[in-house]
C-alpha positions in Angstrom: -39.2 31.9 -19.3 -40.8 29.9 -16.5 -39.9 31.3 -13.0 -40.0 28.8 -10.1 -39.8 29.8 -6.5 -37.3 27.6 -4.7 -38.6 28.8 -1.3 -42.1 27.4 -2.0 -43.3 23.8 -1.6 -40.2 22.8 0.4 -37.9 23.3 -2.6 -39.8 21.0 -4.9 -38.7 23.2 -7.9 -35.1 22.1 -7.3 -36.0 18.4 -7.3 -38.0 18.7 -10.4 -35.1 20.5 -12.2 -32.7 17.7 -11.1 -35.2 15.1 -12.3 -35.4 16.9 -15.7 -31.6 16.7 -16.0 -31.7 13.0 -15.3 -34.5 12.5 -17.7 -32.6 14.4 -20.4 -29.7 12.1 -20.0 -31.7 8.9 -20.7 -30.8 7.1 -23.9 -27.6 9.1 -24.6 -24.0 8.1 -24.1 -22.8 11.7 -24.5 -22.5 14.6 -22.2 -26.1 15.9 -22.1 -25.6 18.6 -19.5 -23.4 21.6 -19.9 -22.8 23.9 -16.9 -21.9 27.5 -17.5 -20.5 28.8 -14.2 -19.6 32.4 -13.4 -15.9 32.7 -12.7 -16.5 34.0 -9.2 -16.3 32.3 -5.8 -20.0 31.5 -5.8 -19.8 30.0 -9.3 -16.9 27.8 -8.2 -18.7 26.5 -5.1 -22.0 26.1 -6.9 -20.3 24.2 -9.7 -18.7 21.9 -7.2 -22.0 21.1 -5.6 -23.9 20.5 -8.8 -21.0 18.3 -10.2 -21.3 16.1 -7.1 -25.1 15.7 -7.5 -24.8 14.9 -11.2 -22.1 12.4 -10.6 -24.2 10.7 -7.9 -27.1 10.6 -10.5 -24.8 9.2 -13.2 -25.4 12.2 -15.5 -22.5 13.0 -17.8 -21.7 16.7 -17.9 -19.1 19.4 -18.6 -18.4 22.7 -16.9 -17.4 25.9 -18.7 -16.4 29.0 -16.8 -17.7 32.3 -18.1 -17.1 36.0 -17.2 -19.8 37.8 -19.1 -22.9 37.6 -21.2 -20.9 37.8 -24.4 -19.3 34.4 -23.5 -22.7 32.9 -22.8 -23.8 33.9 -26.2 -20.7 32.4 -27.8 -21.4 29.1 -26.1 -25.0 29.2 -27.3 -23.8 29.6 -30.8 -21.6 26.5 -30.4 -24.6 24.4 -29.3 -26.0 24.5 -32.8 -23.4 21.9 -33.8 -23.6 19.9 -30.5 -26.9 18.0 -30.5 -25.8 15.9 -27.5 -26.3 18.7 -25.1 -30.0 18.7 -24.0 -29.7 20.8 -20.8 -27.8 24.0 -20.1 -27.4 25.1 -16.5 -26.3 28.6 -15.7 -24.8 29.1 -12.3 -24.7 32.7 -10.9 -25.1 34.1 -14.4 -27.7 34.3 -17.2 -30.6 36.1 -15.7 -29.5 39.5 -17.1 -29.5 38.1 -20.6 -32.6 37.5 -22.8 -32.0 33.8 -23.1 -35.1 32.9 -25.1 -34.2 35.4 -27.8 -30.6 34.3 -27.8 -31.6 30.6 -28.1 -33.6 31.5 -31.2 -30.9 33.8 -32.7 -28.2 31.2 -32.2 -30.3 28.4 -33.7 -29.8 26.3 -30.6 -31.4 22.8 -30.8 -35.1 22.9 -30.3 -35.0 20.4 -27.5 -32.4 22.3 -25.5 -33.7 23.6 -22.1 -31.9 26.2 -19.9 -32.0 26.3 -16.1 -30.9 29.5 -14.5 -29.8 29.9 -10.9 -28.5 33.5 -10.5 -28.2 35.6 -7.3 -27.8 38.8 -9.2 -30.9 41.1 -9.2 -32.7 42.5 -11.1 -33.6 40.0 -13.7 -34.2 41.1 -17.3 -38.0 41.2 -17.3 -38.1 39.9 -20.9 -36.7 36.6 -19.4 -39.7 36.1 -17.1 -42.4 35.9 -19.7 -44.6 32.8 -19.2 -44.6 32.3 -23.0 -40.9 31.3 -22.9 -41.0 27.6 -21.9 -37.4 26.7 -22.9 -35.9 28.7 -20.0 -36.6 28.0 -16.4 -35.4 30.4 -13.7 -35.1 29.0 -10.2 -35.6 31.9 -7.9 -34.4 32.0 -4.3 -34.9 35.6 -3.1 -35.7 36.1 0.6 -35.4 39.9 0.1 -38.3 40.0 -2.4 -40.3 37.6 -0.2 -39.8 39.8 2.9 -40.6 43.1 1.2 -43.4 41.7 -1.0 -41.8 43.4 -4.1 -41.7 41.0 -7.0 -40.7 41.4 -10.7 -43.6 43.0 -12.6 -44.1 40.0 -14.9 -47.6 41.0 -15.9 -46.1 44.2 -17.4 -44.2 41.9 -19.9 -46.7 39.2 -20.6 -49.2 41.4 -22.3 -51.0 44.7 -21.9 -54.7 45.3 -21.5 -57.1 42.6 -22.4 -59.3 42.6 -25.5 -62.2 43.9 -23.4 -60.1 46.7 -22.0 -58.6 47.6 -25.4 -61.8 47.4 -27.3 -65.2 48.8 -26.7 -66.7 47.7 -23.4 -70.1 47.1 -25.0 -68.7 44.9 -27.8 -69.8 47.3 -30.5 -67.4 48.5 -33.2 -67.1 51.6 -35.3 -69.9 50.6 -37.7 -72.4 50.6 -34.8 -71.3 54.1 -33.8 -72.0 55.2 -37.4 -75.5 53.7 -37.3 -76.2 55.6 -34.1 -75.7 58.9 -36.0 -78.6 57.9 -38.4 -82.1 58.9 -37.4 -84.6 56.0 -37.3 -88.2 57.1 -37.5 -89.4 53.7 -36.3 -87.4 53.9 -33.1 -89.4 53.3 -29.9 -90.4 56.3 -27.8 -87.9 57.5 -25.2 -84.8 56.6 -27.2 -82.0 59.2 -26.9 -81.4 61.4 -29.9 -78.5 60.2 -32.1 -76.4 63.2 -31.3 -76.6 62.5 -27.5 -75.8 58.8 -28.0 -72.7 59.6 -30.1 -71.5 62.2 -27.5 -71.9 59.7 -24.6 -70.1 57.0 -26.7 -67.2 59.4 -27.5 -67.0 60.3 -23.8 -66.8 56.6 -22.8 -64.1 56.1 -25.4 -62.1 59.0 -24.2 -62.4 57.7 -20.6 -61.2 54.3 -21.7 -58.2 55.9 -23.5 -57.3 57.8 -20.3 -57.6 54.6 -18.2 -55.5 52.6 -20.7 -52.8 55.4 -20.6 -52.9 55.4 -16.8 -52.4 51.6 -16.7 -49.6 51.9 -19.2 -47.9 54.6 -17.1 -48.3 52.5 -13.9 -46.7 49.5 -15.6 -43.9 51.7 -16.9 -43.4 53.1 -13.4 -43.3 49.6 -11.9 -40.7 48.5 -14.5 -38.6 51.6 -13.9 -38.8 51.1 -10.1 -37.8 47.4 -10.5 -34.6 48.4 -12.4 -33.7 51.2 -10.0 -31.6 49.1 -7.6 -29.4 46.1 -7.8 -28.7 43.5 -5.1 -27.8 39.9 -4.5 -30.3 37.3 -3.3 -29.4 33.9 -1.8 -26.0 32.6 -3.0 -26.4 30.0 -5.7 -24.3 27.5 -3.7 -26.7 27.9 -0.8 -29.6 27.2 -3.0 -28.0 24.0 -4.4 -27.1 22.9 -0.9 -30.9 22.9 -0.2 -31.2 20.5 -3.2 -28.4 18.3 -1.9 -30.1 18.0 1.5 -33.2 16.7 -0.2 -31.4 14.2 -2.4 -29.2 12.5 0.2 -27.7 13.1 3.7 -25.5 16.1 3.5 -21.7 15.6 3.3 -19.0 17.8 4.9 -17.8 18.9 1.5 -21.2 20.3 0.4 -21.8 22.1 3.7 -18.3 23.6 3.5 -18.9 24.8 -0.1 -22.2 26.5 0.9 -20.5 28.1 3.9 -17.6 29.5 1.8 -20.1 30.9 -0.7 -22.1 32.6 2.0 -19.0 34.0 3.7 -17.8 35.4 0.4 -21.0 37.4 -0.1 -20.7 38.8 3.4 -17.0 39.6 3.0 -17.6 41.4 -0.3 -20.4 43.5 1.1 -23.1 41.9 -1.0 -25.3 40.9 1.9 -25.7 42.4 5.3 -24.4 40.9 8.5 -28.0 40.3 9.7 -28.7 38.2 6.5 -25.4 36.4 6.9 -26.1 35.4 10.4 -29.7 34.3 9.6 -28.6 32.1 6.7 -25.6 30.7 8.7 -27.8 29.6 11.6 -31.0 28.6 9.8 -29.6 26.9 6.8 -26.1 25.6 7.7 -25.7 25.4 11.5 -28.9 23.6 12.0 -27.9 21.1 9.3 -24.6 20.6 11.2 -26.4 20.1 14.5 -28.9 17.6 13.1 -26.1 15.5 11.6 -24.5 14.1 14.7 -22.2 12.3 12.3 -22.1 12.7 8.5 -23.4 9.8 6.6 -20.9 7.0 6.4 -21.4 6.9 2.6 -20.6 10.6 2.3 -16.9 9.8 2.1 -17.3 8.2 -1.3 -19.6 11.0 -2.4 -17.0 13.5 -1.0 -14.4 11.8 -3.1 -16.6 12.1 -6.1 -17.1 15.8 -5.4 -13.4 16.2 -5.5 -13.2 14.8 -9.0 -13.3 16.9 -12.1 -16.4 17.7 -14.1 -17.1 16.0 -17.5 -17.6 12.5 -16.2 -20.4 10.4 -14.9 -19.0 9.7 -11.4 -15.8 8.6 -9.7 -13.6 9.6 -12.7 -11.7 12.8 -13.1 -9.7 14.7 -15.6 -7.2 17.4 -16.0 -7.6 17.8 -19.7 -9.4 20.8 -21.1 -11.1 21.2 -24.4 -11.3 24.5 -26.4 -14.3 25.7 -24.3 -12.4 25.5 -21.0 -14.2 22.4 -19.8 -12.5 19.2 -18.6 -13.0 15.7 -19.6 -11.4 12.3 -19.9 -8.6 11.1 -17.8 -8.8 9.3 -14.5 -7.1 10.8 -11.4 -5.5 8.6 -8.7 -7.7 8.2 -5.6 -7.1 10.7 -2.8 -5.2 10.0 0.3 -7.2 8.6 3.2 -6.6 11.7 5.3 -8.8 13.8 3.0 -11.8 11.8 4.3 -11.1 12.6 8.0 -11.7 16.4 7.9 -14.3 17.8 10.3 -16.3 21.0 10.5 -17.2 23.2 13.4 -19.2 26.4 13.7 -17.8 29.0 16.1 -16.9 32.6 16.8 -13.5 33.2 15.2 -11.4 36.4 15.0 -12.2 38.5 12.0 -8.5 38.8 11.1 -7.4 38.3 7.6 -5.6 34.9 7.3 -4.2 35.4 10.8 -3.4 31.7 11.2 -1.3 31.7 8.1 1.0 34.7 8.6 1.9 36.9 11.5 -0.6 38.3 14.0 0.6 41.8 13.5 0.4 41.6 9.7 -3.1 40.2 10.0 -4.3 43.1 12.2 -2.7 45.6 9.9 -4.5 44.1 6.9 -8.0 43.7 8.5 -10.4 46.5 7.7 -12.1 46.7 11.1 -9.0 46.9 13.1 -7.2 49.2 10.6 -10.2 51.6 10.5 -11.1 51.6 14.2 -7.5 51.9 15.5 -6.6 54.3 12.6 -3.5 52.3 11.8 -2.6 54.7 9.0 -1.5 57.2 11.7 1.3 57.0 14.3 -1.3 57.4 17.0 -2.9 54.2 15.8 0.3 52.3 15.6 1.1 53.3 19.2 -2.4 52.2 20.2 -1.9 48.8 18.6 1.4 48.4 20.4 -0.2 49.2 23.7 -3.1 46.9 23.0 -0.8 43.9 22.3 1.3 44.7 25.4 -1.8 45.0 27.6 -3.2 41.8 26.3 0.0 39.9 27.1 1.1 39.2 23.5 4.8 40.0 23.3 6.4 41.2 20.0 8.2 37.9 19.8 4.8 36.3 19.3 2.9 39.0 17.4 5.6 39.1 14.8 5.9 35.3 14.4 3.9 33.1 12.2 0.9 31.9 14.0 2.2 28.3 14.1 5.4 29.5 15.8 3.7 31.5 18.6 3.9 30.2 22.1 1.1 27.6 22.7 -0.4 29.4 25.8 -0.7 32.6 23.8 -2.3 30.8 20.9 -4.8 29.0 23.1 -5.9 32.2 24.9 -5.8 34.6 21.9 -9.6 35.0 21.6 -9.9 35.6 25.3 -7.2 38.3 25.2 -9.0 40.2 22.4 -12.3 40.0 24.2 -10.9 41.2 27.6 -8.8 44.1 26.3 -10.3 45.2 23.0 -13.0 47.3 24.5 -10.5 49.8 26.1 -9.3 50.6 22.6 -12.8 51.0 21.0 -13.0 47.4 19.6 -16.3 45.7 20.0 -16.7 41.9 20.2 -19.4 41.8 17.6 -17.0 43.3 15.1 -13.8 41.6 16.2 -15.4 38.1 15.8 -17.6 36.4 13.2 -19.6 33.3 13.5 -18.2 31.1 10.8 -17.3 27.5 9.8 -13.8 26.1 10.6 -12.5 23.1 8.7 -10.1 20.9 10.5 -7.7 19.5 7.9 -5.9 17.2 10.2 -2.7 15.5 8.8 -3.0 17.6 5.7 -1.2 20.4 7.4 1.8 18.3 8.3 3.4 18.9 4.9 3.5 22.7 5.4 3.5 23.2 9.2 4.7 26.8 9.0 1.5 27.8 7.2 -0.7 26.1 9.8 -2.8 24.2 7.4 -4.3 22.1 10.2 -7.5 24.2 10.0 -9.0 26.8 7.7 -11.9 29.2 8.3 -14.5 29.9 5.6 -13.3 33.5 5.4 -9.8 32.2 4.8 -11.1 30.1 2.0 -12.9 33.1 0.5 -9.6 35.1 0.4 -7.8 32.1 -1.2 -10.4 31.4 -3.8 -10.8 35.1 -4.7 -7.1 35.6 -5.0 -6.8 32.6 -7.3 -9.7 33.7 -9.5 -8.4 37.3 -9.8 -4.8 36.4 -10.6 -3.5 38.3 -13.6 -0.4 36.7 -15.4 2.6 39.0 -15.7 2.5 38.9 -19.5 -0.9 40.6 -19.3 0.3 43.4 -17.0 0.6 47.1 -18.1 4.4 46.8 -17.7 4.5 44.3 -20.6 2.7 46.4 -23.3 5.5 46.1 -25.8 5.5 42.3 -25.6 1.7 41.9 -26.2 0.6 40.4 -29.6 0.4 42.8 -32.5 -1.3 42.8 -35.9 0.6 43.1 -39.2 0.2 46.9 -39.1 1.9 47.2 -35.7 -1.3 47.7 -33.6 -2.1 45.7 -30.6 -4.0 42.6 -31.5 -7.1 42.9 -29.2 -8.5 39.5 -30.3 -5.3 37.8 -29.3 -5.1 39.7 -26.0 -8.7 38.7 -25.3 -7.9 35.1 -26.0 -4.9 35.3 -23.6 -7.2 36.8 -20.9 -9.8 34.0 -21.5 -7.2 31.3 -21.1 -6.0 32.9 -17.9 -9.5 33.1 -16.6 -10.1 29.4 -17.4 -6.9 28.4 -15.7 -7.7 30.5 -12.6 -11.2 28.9 -12.4 -9.8 25.4 -12.4 -7.2 26.2 -9.8 -9.9 27.7 -7.5 -12.2 24.7 -8.3 -9.5 22.3 -7.2 -8.5 24.3 -4.1 -11.9 25.1 -2.6 -12.3 21.7 -0.9 -9.0 22.2 0.9 -7.7 18.7 0.1 -4.5 19.6 -1.8 -1.8 21.1 0.4 0.3 22.4 -2.5 -2.7 24.3 -3.9 -3.6 25.7 -0.5 0.0 26.9 0.0 -0.1 28.6 -3.4 -3.5 30.1 -2.6 -2.4 31.5 0.7 0.6 33.1 -0.9 -1.6 34.7 -3.6 -4.2 35.8 -1.0 -1.5 37.5 1.2 -0.1 39.3 -1.8 -3.5 40.4 -3.0 -4.4 41.7 0.5 -1.1 43.6 0.7 -1.8 45.2 -2.7 -5.3 46.3 -1.6 -4.0 47.9 1.6 -1.1 49.6 -0.1 -3.4 51.0 -2.8 -5.9 52.2 -0.2 -3.1 54.0 1.7 -1.9 55.7 -1.5 -5.5 56.9 -2.2 -5.7 58.4 1.3 -2.3 59.9 1.3 -2.7 61.6 -2.1 -6.2 62.8 -1.2 -7.6 61.0 -4.3 -11.0 60.4 -2.7 -13.8 62.7 -3.9 -17.5 63.1 -3.3 -20.6 63.8 -5.3 -24.2 64.1 -4.0 -24.9 60.4 -4.4 -21.5 58.6 -4.0 -17.8 58.9 -3.3 -15.3 58.1 -6.0 -11.6 57.8 -6.7 -9.7 57.4 -9.9 -6.4 55.4 -10.2 -4.3 56.1 -13.3 -1.4 53.7 -12.6 -2.6 50.8 -10.5 -0.7 47.5 -9.9 -1.7 44.9 -12.5 -3.8 42.9 -10.0 -6.4 45.6 -10.3 -7.0 44.7 -13.9 -9.5 42.2 -12.5 -12.9 43.5 -11.3 -12.9 41.2 -8.3 -9.7 42.9 -7.0 -11.1 46.3 -7.6 -14.3 45.5 -5.7 -12.1 44.2 -2.8 -10.4 47.6 -2.8 -13.7 49.4 -2.9 -15.1 47.5 0.1 -11.9 48.0 2.0 -12.1 51.8 1.4 -15.7 51.9 2.5 -14.7 50.1 5.7 -11.6 52.0 6.8 -12.6 55.5 5.6 -16.2 55.6 6.5 -17.8 52.6 8.3 -15.2 51.9 10.9 -13.1 55.1 11.2 -14.1 57.1 14.3 -14.1 60.3 12.3 -14.8 59.3 8.7 -14.2 61.3 5.5 -17.9 62.1 5.4 -21.3 60.4 5.4 -21.3 56.8 4.4 -22.3 56.5 0.8 -21.7 54.2 -2.1 -18.2 54.2 -3.6 -17.1 54.1 -7.2 -13.5 53.0 -7.9 -12.2 53.9 -11.4 -9.1 52.1 -12.6 -7.1 52.7 -15.8 -6.4 49.5 -17.8 -3.5 50.2 -20.2 -3.6 46.7 -21.7 -7.2 47.2 -22.9 -7.0 51.0 -23.1 -10.1 51.4 -21.0 -11.2 52.5 -17.6 -12.8 49.9 -15.3 -15.4 51.3 -13.0 -16.6 49.2 -10.1 -19.2 50.3 -7.6 -19.7 49.1 -4.0 -22.5 50.0 -1.6 -22.2 49.9 2.2 -23.4 46.6 3.6 -26.4 48.2 5.4 -27.5 49.6 2.0 -26.7 46.4 0.1 -30.3 46.0 -1.1 -30.2 49.5 -2.7 -27.2 49.5 -5.1 -28.0 52.2 -7.7 -24.9 52.1 -9.9 -26.5 49.8 -12.4 -29.3 52.3 -12.9 -26.9 55.1 -13.2 -24.8 53.3 -15.8 -27.9 52.4 -17.9 -29.0 56.0 -17.8 -25.7 57.2 -19.1 -25.6 54.6 -21.9 -29.1 55.5 -23.0 -28.2 59.2 -23.0 -25.2 58.8 -25.3 -25.4 55.8 -27.5 -22.1 56.6 -29.2 -20.0 55.6 -26.1 -17.7 52.6 -26.6 -18.1 50.4 -23.6 -18.4 46.9 -22.2 -21.4 46.2 -20.0 -21.9 42.5 -20.1 -20.6 41.8 -16.5 -22.9 39.8 -14.3 -22.4 42.4 -11.6 -24.2 45.4 -13.0 -22.2 47.7 -10.7 -19.3 47.1 -13.0 -18.7 48.7 -16.4 -15.7 49.2 -18.7 -15.4 52.4 -20.8 -13.0 53.1 -23.6 -10.3 55.6 -22.5 -11.1 58.0 -25.4 -14.7 58.2 -24.3 -14.2 58.3 -20.5 -14.4 62.1 -20.2 -17.9 62.1 -21.9 -19.0 59.2 -19.8 -17.9 60.9 -16.6 -19.6 64.2 -17.5 -22.9 62.3 -18.0 -22.4 60.4 -14.8 -21.9 63.6 -12.9 -25.1 65.0 -14.4 -27.1 61.9 -13.8 -26.1 61.8 -10.1 -27.1 65.4 -9.4 
């Protein structure tokens, strides 16, 4: 694998990759580029950006959502019969899989080249060998750049040199044998044969010790590299850098990068310091430099709203068996979709507060819930007093935001700033610098939901909710109606296919909704986001009330035996874990204990497994050790039945029958 640093040479590696995709499309009328996008919010945003760039370049392509390394391997196997595909682009996935070996094992076409943009760290070191020229990793890692800690590629590309491994004087064993034979014609002063042999043996032993020391050092470097997991720059942010180099930036592309970045911050994958730095240096400066977006960006924006699988300007709602879309032309969008504007400002960090009641938004926002201790009567009284002191009457706080009195709406930020401090609320936590998208006439179709504008955090909640939607037929309450084999057992293959189809459907719904141009999709997304948020808060309250939170030396943990079906999805479980970290430890005046990583364990009765998802406090986001713990356990007991092909290595699925053994080993490993 060839690793290219995006941050060097003003991002030249990105331009060269795009040129390679263009070059690969020459002379072919087929779809030469296949995009495998992770089915997460960053994968959605990154796929949108790349689709736009390829459409502008006239490169035909298709997009396939994936949820794990197993699905990537399945697609590689299909490429043996698809000679048209010359380039494979993996967005926010692929770096944890030995792609070179998989290409060879799957008999992928010899001319196929893979381009990997993945924010997940660490990489599989076997991927980084310079000998693997069919795979190119585009690396955008400011954390490694700042710390000076880089993948130990030299530990993979070969051990000691021939000079180090052999005899330093170039003589072999036969020479050593000759030295043990006395030569009467030897010149005076020559050392006796026995002394020469002893010195040679001493040098050989010293070289053996040095080689072993170097091997131990390499092994230690590799082990240290795999100790922690973290996320580097979001892939959509990296692709936005490419978009800026290719053409003047459009509102849509800037918005997609902003949503991706806000999602990483909201999910605790990057610290607030890193979020603010990237927001200002990469996005806000671009917005400031563009006094107006390029007049031609409207046509490019419309292209970015089309569906992948076409060369530009066309769109499709048809899906093939792989989950990609291709073929049919969509009617042009309404003119109002081209009049949306962006602004960057301090906005209240209240969950979807412009799209439901203010009181509900406060009750479902982790900072306010944790700081005011809203799980207690004392906290509810404090909230009531705060709203009264701020001059927000119940008739307004319990109304939809769009129905609040205009003077209250206009001065809402000022009221929180002026009166929050008396209740322990700090401005830096109540507000977040983020992008706001003015949707204009789009909101007129659903005025009660106030679709006139949407913040990047609102969009994150909407996209995440759409991606993690679990159909009712796949819930634990419908076990009897799930497909069965002839002998009456649950048909796991059929259930897996149902889950895959649901994942594909969710991805395309999120893909269509992220640009905020379809009011019906936004309405559905807001409804799903509200329900998902309510489920998280209700589950967190139940965990606290039943005292289900426990602690080990390294992390806190809780186990949920009968969760709502939304928590069958890892994204929803992570949202729950982050919420618990916030309200029980980070923001609560007197927390449950020291702030440590948290592992949430959820029973999945459909798959008869336990889903384990770890989350690390944002200030320790560069030191997530769950991946290393999981790997240690799996190496200790290789008989465990598990699934560990998630892109997020802080996520693992264990067969229910093996969970007790797994947990015993986890407890031992964390001591």
